[in-house]
C-alpha positions as CSV (number, residue, x, y, z in Angstrom):
1,M,0.0,0.2,-0.2
2,P,1.6,3.8,-0.7
3,L,0.3,5.3,2.3
4,S,1.1,3.5,5.8
5,G,-1.1,3.7,9.2
6,L,-4.3,5.5,9.7
7,A,-3.8,7.9,6.9
8,G,-3.8,5.2,4.4
9,R,-6.3,3.1,5.7
10,A,-8.6,6.2,5.8
11,A,-7.6,7.5,2.2
12,S,-8.1,3.5,0.9
13,A,-11.6,3.3,2.7
14,A,-12.5,7.4,1.2
15,P,-14.6,7.4,-1.9
16,P,-13.0,8.3,-5.2
17,E,-14.8,11.6,-5.2
18,A,-14.3,12.4,-1.8
19,L,-10.1,12.2,-2.1
20,F,-10.8,14.3,-5.3
21,V,-12.2,17.3,-3.6
22,L,-9.4,16.8,-1.1
23,S,-7.0,17.2,-4.0
24,G,-8.5,19.7,-5.6
25,V,-8.6,22.3,-3.3
26,S,-5.5,21.4,-1.8
27,M,-3.8,21.9,-5.7
28,Y,-5.3,25.1,-6.3
29,C,-4.8,26.4,-3.5
30,G,-1.6,25.7,-4.0
31,A,-2.0,27.5,-7.5
32,A,-3.5,30.3,-6.0
33,V,-0.2,30.8,-3.0
34,A,1.8,30.1,-6.1
35,V,0.5,33.2,-8.0
36,Q,1.9,35.4,-5.3
37,V,4.9,34.7,-6.2
38,F,5.4,35.1,-9.7
39,D,6.3,38.2,-9.9
40,D,9.7,37.4,-7.4
41,L,10.4,34.1,-8.9
42,G,8.4,33.9,-12.2
43,P,5.8,31.7,-13.0
44,A,9.0,28.8,-14.3
45,G,10.9,29.5,-11.1
46,A,7.8,29.2,-8.9
47,A,7.8,25.4,-11.0
48,W,10.8,24.5,-10.2
49,W,10.6,24.9,-6.3
50,R,7.1,23.1,-6.6
51,V,8.8,19.9,-8.4
52,F,12.1,20.0,-6.2
53,G,10.3,20.7,-3.2
54,A,8.2,18.3,-3.6
55,G,10.6,15.4,-4.6
56,M,13.0,16.1,-1.7
57,M,10.1,16.2,0.8
58,L,9.1,12.8,-0.4
59,L,12.5,11.5,-0.7
60,V,13.2,12.3,2.8
61,L,10.1,10.8,4.2
62,R,9.9,7.4,2.5
63,R,14.1,7.2,2.3
64,S,13.5,6.4,-1.2
65,W,16.9,5.9,-1.4
66,K,17.3,2.5,0.7
67,V,14.8,1.2,-1.8
68,G,16.6,-1.4,-4.4
69,W,15.4,0.0,-7.7
70,T,15.4,-1.7,-11.3
71,R,16.8,0.2,-14.5
72,R,13.1,0.1,-16.1
73,Q,11.6,1.5,-12.3
74,V,13.9,4.4,-12.4
75,V,13.0,5.3,-16.4
76,L,9.8,5.0,-15.5
77,A,9.8,7.3,-12.7
78,G,12.0,9.5,-14.6
79,L,9.3,10.0,-17.3
80,F,6.8,10.4,-15.1
81,G,8.5,13.1,-12.7
82,A,9.5,14.7,-16.3
83,V,6.1,14.8,-17.5
84,T,4.9,16.0,-14.1
85,A,7.5,18.9,-14.2
86,G,6.4,19.9,-18.0
87,M,3.1,20.1,-17.2
88,N,3.8,22.0,-14.1
89,T,5.3,24.6,-15.8
90,S,3.0,24.6,-18.4
91,F,0.7,25.4,-16.1
92,Y,2.2,28.4,-14.2
93,L,3.2,30.1,-17.4
94,A,-0.6,29.8,-18.1
95,I,-2.3,31.2,-14.8
96,D,0.0,33.8,-15.3
97,R,-1.9,34.8,-17.9
98,L,-5.4,33.7,-17.7
99,P,-7.8,33.0,-15.2
100,L,-7.6,29.7,-13.6
101,G,-10.7,28.4,-13.6
102,T,-10.6,29.0,-17.6
103,T,-6.9,27.5,-17.4
104,V,-8.0,24.4,-15.6
105,A,-11.2,24.0,-18.4
106,I,-8.5,23.9,-21.5
107,E,-6.0,21.9,-19.4
108,F,-8.8,19.5,-19.0
109,L,-8.7,18.8,-22.5
110,G,-5.8,16.4,-22.0
111,P,-8.0,14.0,-19.6
112,V,-11.2,14.0,-21.7
113,T,-9.1,12.6,-24.9
114,V,-8.1,9.9,-22.5
115,A,-11.5,9.4,-21.2
116,A,-12.9,9.0,-24.7
117,L,-9.9,6.3,-25.5
118,G,-10.5,4.2,-22.8
119,S,-14.4,4.3,-22.3
120,R,-16.3,1.4,-23.6
121,T,-20.2,1.4,-22.3
122,R,-23.3,4.4,-23.5
123,R,-23.2,5.2,-19.8
124,S,-19.6,6.4,-19.9
125,W,-19.9,7.7,-23.3
126,V,-22.5,10.0,-22.2
127,A,-21.1,10.6,-19.3
128,L,-18.1,12.1,-21.0
129,L,-19.9,13.8,-23.6
130,L,-21.5,15.8,-20.9
131,A,-18.2,16.5,-19.0
132,A,-16.5,17.7,-22.4
133,A,-19.7,20.3,-23.3
134,G,-19.1,21.8,-19.9
135,V,-15.4,22.3,-20.2
136,G,-16.2,23.6,-23.7
137,I,-18.4,26.1,-22.6
138,L,-16.1,27.0,-19.7
139,A,-12.9,27.0,-21.6
140,D,-14.6,30.0,-24.3
141,V,-11.3,30.7,-25.6
142,Q,-10.5,33.5,-27.4
143,L,-7.3,33.5,-29.7
144,E,-7.0,37.2,-29.3
145,A,-7.1,37.2,-25.3
146,N,-4.0,35.8,-24.8
147,A,-2.4,33.5,-27.8
148,A,0.6,32.7,-25.3
149,G,-1.5,31.4,-22.4
150,L,-3.5,29.7,-24.8
151,A,-0.7,27.9,-26.1
152,F,0.7,27.4,-22.6
153,A,-2.8,25.5,-21.3
154,L,-2.7,23.6,-24.2
155,G,0.6,22.3,-23.5
156,A,-0.5,21.2,-20.2
157,A,-3.5,19.6,-21.3
158,A,-1.4,17.4,-23.8
159,L,1.2,16.8,-20.7
160,W,-1.4,16.0,-18.5
161,A,-2.8,13.3,-20.5
162,G,0.7,12.0,-20.6
163,Y,0.4,12.5,-16.7
164,I,-2.5,9.8,-16.5
165,V,-1.1,7.4,-18.3
166,L,2.0,7.3,-17.0
167,G,1.1,8.0,-13.4
168,A,-1.1,4.7,-13.7
169,R,1.9,2.8,-14.8
170,V,3.4,4.5,-11.9
171,A,0.7,3.3,-9.5
172,G,0.6,-0.3,-10.7
173,E,4.3,-0.3,-9.0
174,A,4.8,-1.5,-5.4
175,R,6.7,1.2,-4.7
176,A,4.5,4.5,-6.2
177,I,5.2,7.2,-3.9
178,D,8.6,6.4,-4.3
179,G,8.6,6.6,-7.8
180,L,6.9,10.1,-7.5
181,A,9.9,11.0,-5.2
182,V,12.4,9.9,-7.3
183,G,10.4,11.3,-10.8
184,M,10.2,14.7,-9.4
185,L,13.4,15.2,-8.3
186,I,14.7,13.8,-12.3
187,G,11.4,16.3,-13.8
188,A,13.5,19.2,-11.5
189,V,16.9,18.4,-13.3
190,V,14.8,18.4,-16.6
191,I,13.5,21.9,-16.3
192,A,15.7,23.2,-14.6
193,P,17.6,25.5,-17.7
194,V,14.0,27.2,-17.9
195,G,13.2,27.2,-14.0
196,L,16.5,27.4,-11.9
197,G,17.4,30.6,-12.7
198,P,14.3,32.7,-12.0
199,A,14.2,29.8,-8.7
200,L,17.6,31.6,-7.4
201,G,15.8,35.1,-7.0
202,V,15.1,33.2,-3.1
203,I,18.7,34.3,-2.7
204,G,18.7,37.7,-0.3
205,E,14.6,37.4,0.0
206,W,14.9,33.8,2.0
207,W,11.0,34.1,3.0
208,L,10.2,33.4,-0.3
209,L,11.2,29.9,0.3
210,V,7.8,29.8,2.5
211,P,5.0,30.1,0.1
212,A,7.6,28.2,-2.7
213,L,7.5,25.2,-0.3
214,A,3.9,25.5,0.7
215,T,3.4,25.1,-2.9
216,A,5.1,22.3,-2.9
217,V,3.4,20.6,-0.3
218,L,-0.3,21.8,-1.7
219,S,0.2,21.5,-5.0
220,N,2.1,18.2,-5.5
221,V,2.8,16.1,-2.6
222,V,-0.9,16.4,-1.2
223,P,-2.9,16.1,-4.6
224,Y,-0.2,13.6,-6.8
225,G,0.1,11.3,-3.5
226,I,-4.0,10.8,-3.6
227,D,-3.6,10.0,-7.4
228,Q,-1.8,7.4,-6.2
229,V,-4.0,5.8,-4.1
230,V,-6.9,6.7,-6.5
231,L,-5.2,5.0,-9.8
232,R,-4.9,1.7,-7.9
233,R,-8.7,1.4,-7.0
234,I,-10.0,2.5,-10.6
235,P,-9.5,2.6,-14.4
236,R,-7.8,5.4,-16.2
237,A,-11.2,6.4,-18.0
238,R,-13.1,7.1,-14.4
239,F,-9.9,8.8,-13.4
240,A,-10.1,11.3,-16.3
241,L,-13.7,11.7,-15.6
242,L,-13.3,12.6,-11.9
243,L,-10.8,15.2,-13.2
244,A,-14.0,16.8,-14.3
245,L,-13.9,17.9,-10.6
246,L,-11.3,20.0,-10.9
247,P,-12.4,23.0,-13.2
248,V,-15.1,23.3,-10.5
249,T,-12.7,23.4,-7.8
250,A,-10.4,26.0,-10.1
251,T,-13.4,28.2,-10.6
252,A,-14.1,28.3,-6.6
253,I,-10.9,29.2,-5.6
254,G,-10.4,31.6,-8.4
255,L,-13.1,33.4,-7.2
256,V,-12.3,33.3,-3.1
257,A,-8.4,33.6,-3.6
258,L,-8.1,35.7,-6.8
259,R,-11.5,37.5,-7.1
260,Q,-12.2,36.3,-10.7
261,T,-15.6,36.0,-11.2
262,P,-17.3,33.2,-13.7
263,S,-19.5,34.9,-15.9
264,A,-23.2,32.9,-16.4
265,I,-22.5,30.8,-19.1
266,E,-19.5,29.4,-17.3
267,G,-21.6,28.8,-14.2
268,L,-23.4,26.6,-16.9
269,G,-20.2,24.8,-17.6
270,I,-20.1,24.2,-14.3
271,A,-23.0,22.5,-14.3
272,L,-22.5,20.3,-17.5
273,V,-19.0,19.2,-15.8
274,V,-21.0,18.1,-12.4
275,A,-23.6,16.3,-14.6
276,G,-20.4,14.3,-16.4
277,I,-20.0,13.2,-12.7
278,A,-23.3,11.7,-11.6
279,V,-24.0,9.9,-14.5
280,S,-20.7,8.1,-14.4
281,E,-21.5,7.2,-10.4
282,R,-23.6,4.2,-11.8
283,T,-20.3,3.0,-13.6
284,R,-19.1,-0.4,-12.2
285,R,-16.8,-0.5,-9.8
286,P,-13.5,-2.3,-11.1
287,G,-11.5,-5.1,-9.1
288,P,-7.8,-4.5,-8.0
289,A,-6.5,-5.8,-11.0
290,E,-8.3,-3.8,-13.3
291,A,-7.6,-0.9,-11.5
292,V,-3.6,0.2,-12.7
293,G,-4.9,-0.1,-16.3
294,P,-3.4,-1.5,-19.4
């Protein structure tokens, strides 16, 4: 089991929807904190601290260096970490230019694609169509608004799809959380050419380490740890559908923390996404062997 003790048993017993609410709130509270240090560290610098900080915390907590690693496990963790780091960086570059809820809605195109490829029942297709319609309304993208922000959000969407596929494989390994730790450290090396320089802005302003590392905990350690629990219990397609909760959560956090008020049409989009989740509720729960996907 990737988590141990009482916390691990509670996480394993909790319904996936409850875990995703916790995951989403934590992730986007972390994003709201990160926005506050963009002026000092830049989006790429904040992303580097998010990835590196999370990797170091997990490594120390898990003592992952004591685990015997095969070459395949290291390569798989490294690929997962590189995709995760790239996704984090693209996401921060996007929310520096677009509202949080809009960015997450665009980013959700990646999980929608994974869900479409993995769905096999009529009910799952109906759920997916409802969620996709909601995401399309929420996105409401106009190229004239900010072309660069749109490009970064779409890049994050593609990387999010890769995160789901690779994450399912990492979750299938006995050392799933250790894979997160090693993977994120490798990911920090991968994004160092664009992120390390700005991240060094903490020199002389050490107080910036507090929000930077808080972002690592809120946006990576907590939600990605939860993902590894959930991915062991459900198939990739259902995982992607549950991710439809995230645009709703991001919109709420954007409203409360960043004063980004959604319009009436965006409210309609949120309602359609929630309807997709409700329809997917009646999908059969998989057995353990199915949970990690192919």
